[in-house]
C-alpha positions, 0 to 999 in steps of 0.5 A: 492531375498532379494536384489531384494525386497530391490531394489524394495522397494527403487524404490517404496519409491522414486516414493512415495516421487516424487508423494508427492513432485509433489502433494505438488507443485500442491497445490495452494499457497497464499500471503495475503496482506492488506491495506486501500483503497489508490487508485490508489496505491491499490483500491477496491478488485475485481474491474477491476482496483484494483490499480497498486500496486496490479496489480504488485503483481499479475503479480509478484507472478503469475510467481511462481503460488502464488495467491494474496489474498487482503483485505482492513482494516483501515491503522493502523490496517493493519500495526498491523496485518502484524506486528503480522504475520496475513498477509504476507504484507501491500501495500503502506507503507513508512519506516516512518509509518511501521518501524517494518516491513521488506522492500524490497530494491526497492520501487514500487512508489514515493509519493508526499503529498499536503496540500488541502484547499477549493477553496475560502481559501487563506491559504498557507504552508510556514513552520510548523509555517503555521500550527498554528491556522488552524485545520488539517485533517489527517489519523490515522497511516499515515506518512506525512514526518519526519518534519510534523510527528514530529511537530504533535507529539510534539504539542497539537492541539485540533482542529485537526481531525484524521480519519480512516477506510478502505476507509478514503479519502471521510471522509477527503474531507467531513470534509473539505467541511463541515468546520470541518477542514481547511486543509487536507494532502493527496497524490497528485495522490490519491486525484486527482484520486478519484475526482468524476468529474470536478465539484468536482475538482473545490471545492478544491485546492492544496498548497505546494506539495512536495515529501514525501517518497518512497512507498513499499510493506512491509512484516511481520518480524514474518511470516515464509515465509517472506524471500522467498516471499521478494526475489520473490517480489524483483526479480519480481519487478526489472523484470517488471521495466526493461522489460516495463511491469511496465509502461504498468500497470501504463498506466491503471491508469489515473486521474478520473477528468481532 
């Protein structure tokens, strides 16, 4: 009789453990990601088109029943918050502007930076000496490639303006059109995508576009779930790249002003 009680007790305990495991797995899990608006890489949270970087994240983590919670904030604040472990990851990072974070092996995009000027301006970029005597508009915490970054760090440029905010591109464009700066730097795809119409497009022109960097989702080094989430993301991104789903997502994003 005593043996039967022990056996029954063990069965009940095993059933209880199984129930708890099932209940735990049923609890919704989340990955929290943050960035400033850098559309079409990542756009407004909740929009029909949240950006292809966010679409990729949602598709990758949906397979594991993990919900993506996406928030906008100024870029440097986003990097700092992820570094502190307040969010799991930041979207749209270069190695050069978020060295303290953990990067997957595979980027989700390539970024081409351009200098932009007003349509009537005849300035051109040949090398960093071309930046002498011009007022440059940049974004706080952004990297523009090693040579430009080091030049801006090593030279005092009182006429330059540095902008921030969770949606900073309109500030850059306005400062250029208002004559507050002479030149701005922006990712080509971001600038073109965010032109309102053909009339606005005629107000600007790009010069000296060049490949700047690989673009990543970068994870916090101080979050307990980073190793697991990084593996899921890397495996999922490679799957989407190989099965054609990546290309289908990219096709949803076309330039706003042709």
